[in-house]
A tleap script that builds the chain and sets N, CA, C and O, in Angstrom:
source leaprc.protein.ff14SB
mol = sequence {
  NMET LEU ARG ASP GLY ALA LEU ASP GLY LYS
  THR PHE ILE VAL THR GLY GLY GLY THR GLY
  LEU GLY LYS SER MET SER LYS TYR PHE LEU
  GLN LEU GLY ALA ASN VAL VAL ILE THR SER
  ARG LYS MET ALA VAL LEU GLU GLU THR ALA
  HIE GLU LEU GLY GLN ALA THR GLY GLY ARG
  HIE LEU ALA GLY LYS ILE LEU PRO ILE ALA
  CYS ASP VAL ARG ASN TYR GLY ALA ILE GLU
  ALA MET LYS ASP LYS ALA LEU ALA GLU PHE
  GLY GLN ILE ASN GLY LEU LEU ASN ASN ALA
  ALA GLY ASN PHE ILE SER PRO THR GLU GLN
  LEU SER HIE ARG ALA ILE ASP THR ILE VAL
  ASP ILE VAL LEU LYS GLY THR SER TYR THR
  THR LEU ALA LEU CGLY
}
set mol.1.N position { 25.181 125.619 152.794 }
set mol.1.CA position { 24.587 126.208 153.968 }
set mol.1.C position { 24.993 127.684 154.099 }
set mol.1.O position { 24.170 128.518 154.476 }
set mol.2.N position { 26.235 128.003 153.796 }
set mol.2.CA position { 26.707 129.381 153.826 }
set mol.2.C position { 26.716 129.945 152.410 }
set mol.2.O position { 26.781 129.190 151.440 }
set mol.3.N position { 26.653 131.246 152.291 }
set mol.3.CA position { 26.651 131.878 150.973 }
set mol.3.C position { 28.019 131.735 150.324 }
set mol.3.O position { 29.032 131.620 151.013 }
set mol.4.N position { 28.045 131.741 149.009 }
set mol.4.CA position { 29.303 131.693 148.275 }
set mol.4.C position { 30.187 132.849 148.727 }
set mol.4.O position { 29.716 133.973 148.905 }
set mol.5.N position { 31.464 132.562 148.909 }
set mol.5.CA position { 32.415 133.587 149.304 }
set mol.5.C position { 32.391 133.935 150.778 }
set mol.5.O position { 33.067 134.878 151.192 }
set mol.6.N position { 31.638 133.209 151.582 }
set mol.6.CA position { 31.513 133.535 153.009 }
set mol.6.C position { 32.860 133.522 153.728 }
set mol.6.O position { 33.033 134.224 154.724 }
set mol.7.N position { 33.812 132.734 153.237 }
set mol.7.CA position { 35.126 132.651 153.877 }
set mol.7.C position { 36.238 133.178 152.976 }
set mol.7.O position { 37.413 132.880 153.191 }
set mol.8.N position { 35.867 133.954 151.981 }
set mol.8.CA position { 36.830 134.479 151.024 }
set mol.8.C position { 37.940 135.237 151.743 }
set mol.8.O position { 37.677 136.145 152.532 }
set mol.9.N position { 39.187 134.852 151.460 }
set mol.9.CA position { 40.330 135.541 152.035 }
set mol.9.C position { 40.706 135.114 153.436 }
set mol.9.O position { 41.705 135.591 153.973 }
set mol.10.N position { 39.944 134.240 154.037 }
set mol.10.CA position { 40.245 133.747 155.387 }
set mol.10.C position { 41.147 132.527 155.274 }
set mol.10.O position { 41.175 131.861 154.239 }
set mol.11.N position { 41.886 132.236 156.342 }
set mol.11.CA position { 42.766 131.069 156.372 }
set mol.11.C position { 42.436 130.220 157.583 }
set mol.11.O position { 42.361 130.714 158.708 }
set mol.12.N position { 42.239 128.925 157.333 }
set mol.12.CA position { 41.909 127.972 158.390 }
set mol.12.C position { 42.946 126.859 158.434 }
set mol.12.O position { 43.431 126.409 157.396 }
set mol.13.N position { 43.274 126.428 159.624 }
set mol.13.CA position { 44.132 125.261 159.821 }
set mol.13.C position { 43.245 124.116 160.268 }
set mol.13.O position { 42.427 124.266 161.175 }
set mol.14.N position { 43.413 122.967 159.621 }
set mol.14.CA position { 42.646 121.771 159.956 }
set mol.14.C position { 43.628 120.675 160.339 }
set mol.14.O position { 44.331 120.142 159.481 }
set mol.15.N position { 43.681 120.333 161.635 }
set mol.15.CA position { 44.517 119.210 162.046 }
set mol.15.C position { 43.779 117.923 161.694 }
set mol.15.O position { 42.550 117.869 161.725 }
set mol.16.N position { 44.539 116.898 161.363 }
set mol.16.CA position { 43.899 115.673 160.890 }
set mol.16.C position { 43.166 115.921 159.585 }
set mol.16.O position { 42.122 115.321 159.330 }
set mol.17.N position { 43.710 116.803 158.759 }
set mol.17.CA position { 43.022 117.235 157.536 }
set mol.17.C position { 43.231 116.351 156.325 }
set mol.17.O position { 42.696 116.635 155.254 }
set mol.18.N position { 43.995 115.292 156.474 }
set mol.18.CA position { 44.293 114.454 155.326 }
set mol.18.C position { 43.245 113.418 154.982 }
set mol.18.O position { 43.217 112.913 153.860 }
set mol.19.N position { 42.384 113.094 155.929 }
set mol.19.CA position { 41.398 112.029 155.705 }
set mol.19.C position { 40.094 112.360 156.438 }
set mol.19.O position { 40.020 113.293 157.237 }
set mol.20.N position { 39.097 111.576 156.139 }
set mol.20.CA position { 37.842 111.590 156.895 }
set mol.20.C position { 37.167 112.939 157.006 }
set mol.20.O position { 37.069 113.692 156.037 }
set mol.21.N position { 36.698 113.230 158.221 }
set mol.21.CA position { 35.972 114.473 158.470 }
set mol.21.C position { 36.820 115.709 158.196 }
set mol.21.O position { 36.318 116.694 157.656 }
set mol.22.N position { 38.094 115.669 158.560 }
set mol.22.CA position { 38.971 116.810 158.305 }
set mol.22.C position { 39.091 117.123 156.829 }
set mol.22.O position { 39.093 118.288 156.431 }
set mol.23.N position { 39.190 116.098 156.030 }
set mol.23.CA position { 39.250 116.264 154.572 }
set mol.23.C position { 37.953 116.860 154.047 }
set mol.23.O position { 37.978 117.775 153.224 }
set mol.24.N position { 36.829 116.351 154.514 }
set mol.24.CA position { 35.522 116.855 154.054 }
set mol.24.C position { 35.301 118.304 154.458 }
set mol.24.O position { 34.817 119.107 153.660 }
set mol.25.N position { 35.653 118.639 155.687 }
set mol.25.CA position { 35.474 120.020 156.142 }
set mol.25.C position { 36.427 120.963 155.419 }
set mol.25.O position { 36.071 122.106 155.131 }
set mol.26.N position { 37.633 120.492 155.127 }
set mol.26.CA position { 38.585 121.302 154.364 }
set mol.26.C position { 38.035 121.616 152.978 }
set mol.26.O position { 38.163 122.740 152.492 }
set mol.27.N position { 37.429 120.627 152.352 }
set mol.27.CA position { 36.835 120.837 151.029 }
set mol.27.C position { 35.766 121.924 151.087 }
set mol.27.O position { 35.702 122.784 150.208 }
set mol.28.N position { 34.939 121.887 152.107 }
set mol.28.CA position { 33.882 122.895 152.228 }
set mol.28.C position { 34.470 124.283 152.469 }
set mol.28.O position { 34.004 125.261 151.883 }
set mol.29.N position { 35.492 124.380 153.329 }
set mol.29.CA position { 36.154 125.669 153.542 }
set mol.29.C position { 36.690 126.216 152.215 }
set mol.29.O position { 36.522 127.397 151.910 }
set mol.30.N position { 37.331 125.352 151.437 }
set mol.30.CA position { 37.857 125.767 150.132 }
set mol.30.C position { 36.745 126.246 149.212 }
set mol.30.O position { 36.890 127.263 148.534 }
set mol.31.N position { 35.637 125.517 149.188 }
set mol.31.CA position { 34.514 125.891 148.329 }
set mol.31.C position { 33.931 127.247 148.718 }
set mol.31.O position { 33.360 127.944 147.880 }
set mol.32.N position { 34.076 127.619 149.989 }
set mol.32.CA position { 33.576 128.905 150.464 }
set mol.32.C position { 34.600 130.021 150.308 }
set mol.32.O position { 34.359 131.153 150.729 }
set mol.33.N position { 35.751 129.702 149.699 }
set mol.33.CA position { 36.745 130.724 149.396 }
set mol.33.C position { 37.911 130.806 150.351 }
set mol.33.O position { 38.797 131.638 150.156 }
set mol.34.N position { 37.947 129.969 151.385 }
set mol.34.CA position { 39.029 130.025 152.368 }
set mol.34.C position { 40.291 129.370 151.840 }
set mol.34.O position { 40.242 128.483 150.987 }
set mol.35.N position { 41.417 129.821 152.358 }
set mol.35.CA position { 42.677 129.103 152.221 }
set mol.35.C position { 42.712 128.100 153.365 }
set mol.35.O position { 42.272 128.408 154.473 }
set mol.36.N position { 43.229 126.910 153.108 }
set mol.36.CA position { 43.221 125.862 154.124 }
set mol.36.C position { 44.606 125.237 154.240 }
set mol.36.O position { 45.230 124.864 153.247 }
set mol.37.N position { 45.062 125.134 155.477 }
set mol.37.CA position { 46.277 124.400 155.800 }
set mol.37.C position { 45.820 123.075 156.386 }
set mol.37.O position { 45.165 123.041 157.428 }
set mol.38.N position { 46.169 121.975 155.708 }
set mol.38.CA position { 45.828 120.657 156.247 }
set mol.38.C position { 47.080 120.062 156.874 }
set mol.38.O position { 48.166 120.134 156.299 }
set mol.39.N position { 46.922 119.477 158.050 }
set mol.39.CA position { 48.053 118.889 158.755 }
set mol.39.C position { 47.732 117.471 159.207 }
set mol.39.O position { 46.581 117.115 159.459 }
set mol.40.N position { 48.762 116.698 159.297 }
set mol.40.CA position { 48.762 115.380 159.935 }
set mol.40.C position { 50.222 114.944 159.957 }
set mol.40.O position { 51.100 115.694 159.530 }
set mol.41.N position { 50.484 113.756 160.443 }
set mol.41.CA position { 51.869 113.289 160.504 }
set mol.41.C position { 52.372 112.773 159.167 }
set mol.41.O position { 53.585 112.713 158.961 }
set mol.42.N position { 51.489 112.399 158.252 }
set mol.42.CA position { 51.879 111.708 157.030 }
set mol.42.C position { 51.801 112.629 155.815 }
set mol.42.O position { 50.723 112.877 155.273 }
set mol.43.N position { 52.966 113.131 155.399 }
set mol.43.CA position { 53.014 114.086 154.296 }
set mol.43.C position { 52.487 113.490 152.995 }
set mol.43.O position { 51.839 114.194 152.220 }
set mol.44.N position { 52.746 112.225 152.740 }
set mol.44.CA position { 52.257 111.610 151.497 }
set mol.44.C position { 50.735 111.653 151.426 }
set mol.44.O position { 50.170 111.925 150.366 }
set mol.45.N position { 50.076 111.390 152.533 }
set mol.45.CA position { 48.606 111.450 152.585 }
set mol.45.C position { 48.143 112.887 152.366 }
set mol.45.O position { 47.187 113.128 151.628 }
set mol.46.N position { 48.814 113.832 153.000 }
set mol.46.CA position { 48.446 115.243 152.852 }
set mol.46.C position { 48.600 115.718 151.405 }
set mol.46.O position { 47.738 116.425 150.883 }
set mol.47.N position { 49.689 115.330 150.771 }
set mol.47.CA position { 49.910 115.744 149.383 }
set mol.47.C position { 48.846 115.160 148.467 }
set mol.47.O position { 48.352 115.848 147.575 }
set mol.48.N position { 48.491 113.903 148.678 }
set mol.48.CA position { 47.441 113.274 147.872 }
set mol.48.C position { 46.100 113.977 148.087 }
set mol.48.O position { 45.362 114.230 147.135 }
set mol.49.N position { 45.796 114.290 149.350 }
set mol.49.CA position { 44.547 114.991 149.670 }
set mol.49.C position { 44.544 116.392 149.068 }
set mol.49.O position { 43.535 116.823 148.509 }
set mol.50.N position { 45.662 117.104 149.176 }
set mol.50.CA position { 45.743 118.455 148.609 }
set mol.50.C position { 45.504 118.410 147.103 }
set mol.50.O position { 44.791 119.254 146.560 }
set mol.51.N position { 46.094 117.437 146.436 }
set mol.51.CA position { 45.889 117.296 144.992 }
set mol.51.C position { 44.415 117.006 144.692 }
set mol.51.O position { 43.817 117.621 143.809 }
set mol.52.N position { 43.849 116.073 145.431 }
set mol.52.CA position { 42.446 115.705 145.215 }
set mol.52.C position { 41.510 116.883 145.463 }
set mol.52.O position { 40.600 117.133 144.673 }
set mol.53.N position { 41.734 117.606 146.560 }
set mol.53.CA position { 40.865 118.745 146.869 }
set mol.53.C position { 41.069 119.878 145.875 }
set mol.53.O position { 40.122 120.581 145.524 }
set mol.54.N position { 42.301 120.054 145.424 }
set mol.54.CA position { 42.561 121.061 144.395 }
set mol.54.C position { 41.807 120.746 143.113 }
set mol.54.O position { 41.250 121.643 142.481 }
set mol.55.N position { 41.788 119.480 142.728 }
set mol.55.CA position { 41.045 119.057 141.537 }
set mol.55.C position { 39.544 119.265 141.744 }
set mol.55.O position { 38.842 119.707 140.834 }
set mol.56.N position { 39.063 118.948 142.933 }
set mol.56.CA position { 37.625 119.027 143.207 }
set mol.56.C position { 37.118 120.458 143.306 }
set mol.56.O position { 35.953 120.723 143.009 }
set mol.57.N position { 37.980 121.389 143.722 }
set mol.57.CA position { 37.523 122.760 143.942 }
set mol.57.C position { 38.188 123.774 143.011 }
set mol.57.O position { 37.802 124.943 143.006 }
set mol.58.N position { 39.164 123.356 142.238 }
set mol.58.CA position { 39.945 124.272 141.409 }
set mol.58.C position { 39.156 125.011 140.354 }
set mol.58.O position { 39.548 126.104 139.944 }
set mol.59.N position { 38.062 124.443 139.909 }
set mol.59.CA position { 37.269 125.094 138.889 }
set mol.59.C position { 36.314 126.133 139.433 }
set mol.59.O position { 35.687 126.861 138.663 }
set mol.60.N position { 36.192 126.215 140.745 }
set mol.60.CA position { 35.266 127.178 141.349 }
set mol.60.C position { 35.904 128.559 141.378 }
set mol.60.O position { 37.091 128.694 141.676 }
set mol.61.N position { 35.134 129.561 141.076 }
set mol.61.CA position { 35.621 130.940 141.019 }
set mol.61.C position { 36.223 131.397 142.353 }
set mol.61.O position { 37.249 132.077 142.361 }
set mol.62.N position { 35.605 131.036 143.467 }
set mol.62.CA position { 36.038 131.546 144.765 }
set mol.62.C position { 36.889 130.568 145.562 }
set mol.62.O position { 37.234 130.856 146.708 }
set mol.63.N position { 37.233 129.431 144.994 }
set mol.63.CA position { 37.974 128.425 145.750 }
set mol.63.C position { 39.295 128.990 146.253 }
set mol.63.O position { 40.005 129.687 145.528 }
set mol.64.N position { 39.613 128.679 147.511 }
set mol.64.CA position { 40.861 129.116 148.107 }
set mol.64.C position { 42.001 128.173 147.757 }
set mol.64.O position { 41.846 127.247 146.960 }
set mol.65.N position { 43.137 128.426 148.364 }
set mol.65.CA position { 44.330 127.612 148.160 }
set mol.65.C position { 44.475 126.627 149.311 }
set mol.65.O position { 44.003 126.876 150.420 }
set mol.66.N position { 45.133 125.505 149.036 }
set mol.66.CA position { 45.358 124.499 150.065 }
set mol.66.C position { 46.860 124.281 150.233 }
set mol.66.O position { 47.602 124.203 149.254 }
set mol.67.N position { 47.296 124.186 151.493 }
set mol.67.CA position { 48.703 123.984 151.809 }
set mol.67.C position { 48.835 122.800 152.762 }
set mol.67.O position { 48.358 122.866 153.895 }
set mol.68.N position { 49.478 121.713 152.316 }
set mol.68.CA position { 49.707 120.582 153.213 }
set mol.68.C position { 51.005 120.784 153.998 }
set mol.68.O position { 52.037 121.128 153.423 }
set mol.69.N position { 50.944 120.570 155.316 }
set mol.69.CA position { 52.128 120.669 156.170 }
set mol.69.C position { 52.108 119.508 157.157 }
set mol.69.O position { 51.156 119.351 157.922 }
set mol.70.N position { 53.164 118.695 157.137 }
set mol.70.CA position { 53.266 117.609 158.114 }
set mol.70.C position { 53.471 118.208 159.501 }
set mol.70.O position { 54.319 119.080 159.693 }
set mol.71.N position { 52.692 117.735 160.459 }
set mol.71.CA position { 52.771 118.258 161.823 }
set mol.71.C position { 52.209 117.229 162.798 }
set mol.71.O position { 51.076 116.773 162.645 }
set mol.72.N position { 52.996 116.872 163.784 }
set mol.72.CA position { 52.542 115.990 164.854 }
set mol.72.C position { 52.072 116.878 166.000 }
set mol.72.O position { 52.884 117.548 166.639 }
set mol.73.N position { 50.778 116.889 166.262 }
set mol.73.CA position { 50.214 117.792 167.269 }
set mol.73.C position { 50.663 117.459 168.688 }
set mol.73.O position { 50.364 118.208 169.618 }
set mol.74.N position { 51.364 116.367 168.866 }
set mol.74.CA position { 51.915 116.025 170.177 }
set mol.74.C position { 53.221 116.762 170.437 }
set mol.74.O position { 53.764 116.702 171.540 }
set mol.75.N position { 53.728 117.460 169.417 }
set mol.75.CA position { 55.019 118.129 169.494 }
set mol.75.C position { 54.811 119.636 169.339 }
set mol.75.O position { 54.526 120.112 168.240 }
set mol.76.N position { 54.952 120.392 170.434 }
set mol.76.CA position { 54.680 121.830 170.411 }
set mol.76.C position { 55.575 122.555 169.399 }
set mol.76.O position { 55.120 123.467 168.709 }
set mol.77.N position { 56.842 122.150 169.313 }
set mol.77.CA position { 57.750 122.768 168.348 }
set mol.77.C position { 57.294 122.564 166.912 }
set mol.77.O position { 57.426 123.465 166.084 }
set mol.78.N position { 56.757 121.384 166.613 }
set mol.78.CA position { 56.241 121.109 165.270 }
set mol.78.C position { 55.035 121.991 164.966 }
set mol.78.O position { 54.863 122.438 163.832 }
set mol.79.N position { 54.212 122.239 165.959 }
set mol.79.CA position { 53.040 123.110 165.777 }
set mol.79.C position { 53.494 124.536 165.479 }
set mol.79.O position { 52.955 125.189 164.585 }
set mol.80.N position { 54.479 125.016 166.222 }
set mol.80.CA position { 54.984 126.362 165.970 }
set mol.80.C position { 55.602 126.479 164.574 }
set mol.80.O position { 55.434 127.498 163.904 }
set mol.81.N position { 56.313 125.442 164.136 }
set mol.81.CA position { 56.891 125.456 162.788 }
set mol.81.C position { 55.792 125.460 161.730 }
set mol.81.O position { 55.906 126.157 160.722 }
set mol.82.N position { 54.730 124.690 161.951 }
set mol.82.CA position { 53.592 124.674 161.026 }
set mol.82.C position { 52.932 126.054 160.976 }
set mol.82.O position { 52.581 126.540 159.901 }
set mol.83.N position { 52.769 126.672 162.125 }
set mol.83.CA position { 52.178 128.016 162.187 }
set mol.83.C position { 53.020 129.010 161.390 }
set mol.83.O position { 52.483 129.824 160.639 }
set mol.84.N position { 54.337 128.942 161.556 }
set mol.84.CA position { 55.229 129.849 160.831 }
set mol.84.C position { 55.098 129.666 159.320 }
set mol.84.O position { 55.077 130.648 158.577 }
set mol.85.N position { 55.010 128.415 158.859 }
set mol.85.CA position { 54.851 128.148 157.426 }
set mol.85.C position { 53.507 128.678 156.921 }
set mol.85.O position { 53.427 129.255 155.836 }
set mol.86.N position { 52.461 128.478 157.713 }
set mol.86.CA position { 51.132 128.958 157.316 }
set mol.86.C position { 51.119 130.483 157.214 }
set mol.86.O position { 50.569 131.041 156.264 }
set mol.87.N position { 51.718 131.146 158.183 }
set mol.87.CA position { 51.767 132.606 158.154 }
set mol.87.C position { 52.623 133.120 156.998 }
set mol.87.O position { 52.295 134.130 156.375 }
set mol.88.N position { 53.714 132.423 156.718 }
set mol.88.CA position { 54.566 132.827 155.595 }
set mol.88.C position { 53.805 132.714 154.273 }
set mol.88.O position { 53.991 133.540 153.379 }
set mol.89.N position { 52.957 131.706 154.146 }
set mol.89.CA position { 52.205 131.488 152.908 }
set mol.89.C position { 51.002 132.414 152.783 }
set mol.89.O position { 50.758 132.975 151.715 }
set mol.90.N position { 50.244 132.578 153.878 }
set mol.90.CA position { 48.953 133.270 153.791 }
set mol.90.C position { 48.881 134.588 154.571 }
set mol.90.O position { 47.951 135.371 154.371 }
set mol.91.N position { 49.844 134.840 155.452 }
set mol.91.CA position { 49.886 136.113 156.159 }
set mol.91.C position { 48.983 136.223 157.367 }
set mol.91.O position { 49.115 137.163 158.151 }
set mol.92.N position { 48.075 135.290 157.532 }
set mol.92.CA position { 47.145 135.333 158.667 }
set mol.92.C position { 46.546 133.955 158.892 }
set mol.92.O position { 46.527 133.111 157.996 }
set mol.93.N position { 46.061 133.748 160.102 }
set mol.93.CA position { 45.306 132.542 160.443 }
set mol.93.C position { 44.027 133.018 161.117 }
set mol.93.O position { 44.069 133.691 162.146 }
set mol.94.N position { 42.906 132.669 160.537 }
set mol.94.CA position { 41.620 133.137 161.049 }
set mol.94.C position { 40.850 132.092 161.843 }
set mol.94.O position { 39.928 132.429 162.585 }
set mol.95.N position { 41.219 130.838 161.694 }
set mol.95.CA position { 40.483 129.804 162.407 }
set mol.95.C position { 41.253 128.510 162.487 }
set mol.95.O position { 42.152 128.240 161.690 }
set mol.96.N position { 40.876 127.717 163.471 }
set mol.96.CA position { 41.501 126.421 163.717 }
set mol.96.C position { 40.417 125.384 163.918 }
set mol.96.O position { 39.482 125.589 164.692 }
set mol.97.N position { 40.547 124.272 163.218 }
set mol.97.CA position { 39.664 123.133 163.414 }
set mol.97.C position { 40.516 121.995 163.962 }
set mol.97.O position { 41.249 121.342 163.219 }
set mol.98.N position { 40.413 121.763 165.267 }
set mol.98.CA position { 41.143 120.672 165.919 }
set mol.98.C position { 40.419 119.372 165.623 }
set mol.98.O position { 39.421 119.049 166.267 }
set mol.99.N position { 40.918 118.630 164.654 }
set mol.99.CA position { 40.274 117.400 164.215 }
set mol.99.C position { 41.159 116.170 164.406 }
set mol.99.O position { 40.676 115.044 164.289 }
set mol.100.N position { 42.441 116.365 164.695 }
set mol.100.CA position { 43.347 115.220 164.843 }
set mol.100.C position { 42.867 114.326 165.983 }
set mol.100.O position { 42.397 114.803 167.016 }
set mol.101.N position { 42.998 113.027 165.770 }
set mol.101.CA position { 42.540 112.071 166.781 }
set mol.101.C position { 43.392 110.819 166.732 }
set mol.101.O position { 43.984 110.492 165.704 }
set mol.102.N position { 43.446 110.127 167.851 }
set mol.102.CA position { 44.081 108.818 167.928 }
set mol.102.C position { 42.978 107.795 168.064 }
set mol.102.O position { 42.291 107.750 169.084 }
set mol.103.N position { 42.804 106.984 167.060 }
set mol.103.CA position { 41.694 106.024 167.064 }
set mol.103.C position { 42.209 104.592 167.013 }
set mol.103.O position { 43.119 104.264 166.252 }
set mol.104.N position { 41.614 103.767 167.826 }
set mol.104.CA position { 41.903 102.338 167.806 }
set mol.104.C position { 40.571 101.610 167.724 }
set mol.104.O position { 39.652 101.899 168.491 }
set mol.105.N position { 40.467 100.681 166.808 }
set mol.105.CA position { 39.243 99.908 166.681 }
set mol.105.C position { 39.346 98.744 167.659 }
set mol.105.O position { 39.794 97.648 167.321 }
set mol.106.N position { 38.917 99.023 168.874 }
set mol.106.CA position { 39.038 98.047 169.944 }
set mol.106.C position { 38.176 98.503 171.112 }
set mol.106.O position { 38.025 99.703 171.340 }
set mol.107.N position { 37.612 97.564 171.849 }
set mol.107.CA position { 36.923 97.955 173.084 }
set mol.107.C position { 37.928 98.618 174.039 }
set mol.107.O position { 39.078 98.189 174.128 }
set mol.108.N position { 37.502 99.631 174.729 }
set mol.108.CA position { 38.387 100.385 175.615 }
set mol.108.C position { 39.124 99.481 176.589 }
set mol.108.O position { 40.317 99.670 176.828 }
set mol.109.N position { 38.440 98.515 177.147 }
set mol.109.CA position { 39.075 97.661 178.159 }
set mol.109.C position { 40.171 96.774 177.577 }
set mol.109.O position { 40.928 96.156 178.326 }
set mol.110.N position { 40.263 96.704 176.254 }
set mol.110.CA position { 41.309 95.902 175.629 }
set mol.110.C position { 42.496 96.748 175.150 }
set mol.110.O position { 43.469 96.207 174.626 }
set mol.111.N position { 42.419 98.067 175.328 }
set mol.111.CA position { 43.518 98.932 174.920 }
set mol.111.C position { 44.667 98.830 175.913 }
set mol.111.O position { 44.451 98.686 177.116 }
set mol.112.N position { 45.875 98.905 175.405 }
set mol.112.CA position { 47.051 98.914 176.278 }
set mol.112.C position { 47.227 100.308 176.874 }
set mol.112.O position { 46.605 101.272 176.429 }
set mol.113.N position { 48.076 100.393 177.876 }
set mol.113.CA position { 48.353 101.712 178.460 }
set mol.113.C position { 49.018 102.629 177.435 }
set mol.113.O position { 48.842 103.846 177.489 }
set mol.114.N position { 49.777 102.058 176.505 }
set mol.114.CA position { 50.410 102.869 175.459 }
set mol.114.C position { 49.361 103.450 174.508 }
set mol.114.O position { 49.478 104.594 174.069 }
set mol.115.N position { 48.351 102.663 174.199 }
set mol.115.CA position { 47.272 103.154 173.333 }
set mol.115.C position { 46.528 104.301 174.008 }
set mol.115.O position { 46.219 105.309 173.373 }
set mol.116.N position { 46.244 104.144 175.290 }
set mol.116.CA position { 45.577 105.217 176.053 }
set mol.116.C position { 46.445 106.470 176.046 }
set mol.116.O position { 45.938 107.574 175.848 }
set mol.117.N position { 47.758 106.308 176.261 }
set mol.117.CA position { 48.665 107.459 176.234 }
set mol.117.C position { 48.633 108.156 174.876 }
set mol.117.O position { 48.638 109.385 174.813 }
set mol.118.N position { 48.600 107.385 173.795 }
set mol.118.CA position { 48.553 107.961 172.450 }
set mol.118.C position { 47.278 108.762 172.240 }
set mol.118.O position { 47.315 109.873 171.712 }
set mol.119.N position { 46.164 108.203 172.648 }
set mol.119.CA position { 44.881 108.899 172.510 }
set mol.119.C position { 44.896 110.210 173.286 }
set mol.119.O position { 44.520 111.254 172.753 }
set mol.120.N position { 45.328 110.160 174.540 }
set mol.120.CA position { 45.371 111.367 175.379 }
set mol.120.C position { 46.345 112.385 174.794 }
set mol.120.O position { 46.050 113.579 174.756 }
set mol.121.N position { 47.497 111.916 174.341 }
set mol.121.CA position { 48.495 112.839 173.784 }
set mol.121.C position { 47.987 113.556 172.539 }
set mol.121.O position { 48.238 114.750 172.371 }
set mol.122.N position { 47.285 112.853 171.675 }
set mol.122.CA position { 46.794 113.479 170.450 }
set mol.122.C position { 45.546 114.313 170.715 }
set mol.122.O position { 45.492 115.488 170.351 }
set mol.123.N position { 44.554 113.714 171.340 }
set mol.123.CA position { 43.258 114.378 171.480 }
set mol.123.C position { 43.292 115.491 172.529 }
set mol.123.O position { 42.822 116.597 172.265 }
set mol.124.N position { 43.832 115.219 173.691 }
set mol.124.CA position { 43.831 116.226 174.764 }
set mol.124.C position { 45.011 117.189 174.636 }
set mol.124.O position { 44.832 118.401 174.518 }
set mol.125.N position { 46.205 116.630 174.660 }
set mol.125.CA position { 47.382 117.498 174.599 }
set mol.125.C position { 47.498 118.180 173.236 }
set mol.125.O position { 47.767 119.379 173.162 }
set mol.126.N position { 47.295 117.422 172.160 }
set mol.126.CA position { 47.417 118.000 170.820 }
set mol.126.C position { 46.451 119.145 170.591 }
set mol.126.O position { 46.819 120.182 170.040 }
set mol.127.N position { 45.218 118.950 171.015 }
set mol.127.CA position { 44.212 120.011 170.890 }
set mol.127.C position { 44.616 121.231 171.709 }
set mol.127.O position { 44.516 122.365 171.240 }
set mol.128.N position { 45.071 120.990 172.938 }
set mol.128.CA position { 45.485 122.094 173.802 }
set mol.128.C position { 46.714 122.802 173.250 }
set mol.128.O position { 46.753 124.032 173.204 }
set mol.129.N position { 47.718 122.037 172.831 }
set mol.129.CA position { 48.948 122.638 172.295 }
set mol.129.C position { 48.662 123.474 171.050 }
set mol.129.O position { 49.175 124.584 170.908 }
set mol.130.N position { 47.845 122.936 170.153 }
set mol.130.CA position { 47.562 123.653 168.907 }
set mol.130.C position { 46.770 124.928 169.185 }
set mol.130.O position { 47.054 125.979 168.611 }
set mol.131.N position { 45.790 124.833 170.058 }
set mol.131.CA position { 45.007 126.019 170.424 }
set mol.131.C position { 45.896 127.070 171.076 }
set mol.131.O position { 45.771 128.258 170.780 }
set mol.132.N position { 46.779 126.648 171.949 }
set mol.132.CA position { 47.695 127.576 172.621 }
set mol.132.C position { 48.644 128.244 171.628 }
set mol.132.O position { 48.836 129.459 171.663 }
set mol.133.N position { 49.229 127.452 170.753 }
set mol.133.CA position { 50.197 127.995 169.781 }
set mol.133.C position { 49.548 128.965 168.802 }
set mol.133.O position { 50.176 129.936 168.381 }
set mol.134.N position { 48.299 128.709 168.437 }
set mol.134.CA position { 47.644 129.539 167.432 }
set mol.134.C position { 46.747 130.625 168.026 }
set mol.134.O position { 46.217 131.468 167.302 }
set mol.135.N position { 46.585 130.597 169.328 }
set mol.135.CA position { 45.670 131.521 169.998 }
set mol.135.C position { 46.130 132.927 170.086 }
set mol.135.O position { 45.424 133.775 170.633 }
savepdb mol mol.pdb
quit
């Protein structure tokens, strides 16, 4: 959809970047030349995704670099530490894709109060904290 190199030299952070939509969008950013920081709580998943995306985009002339960083978006200090690592690696942050989510395969009325708290903490607070820290 965008021209080759449209994001060349730019750096994007993708929360929830280890799987699903975050992984797919990260791949596209890389293909357009961007550097991408993928985050989630599970470093093993992030490392596997970084390897996979590196293999998938490494042969492209304009492909950017990918950096996996474990980060729980419910923890403001963890977000600031992730930001510091991203800046140390790439020198700038040009965009943020708030993709982290708390998902439960269950009808809402069957969720416990703890499940609701987790969803709100990740989706509402995590999105707000990450936007604030990187803004």
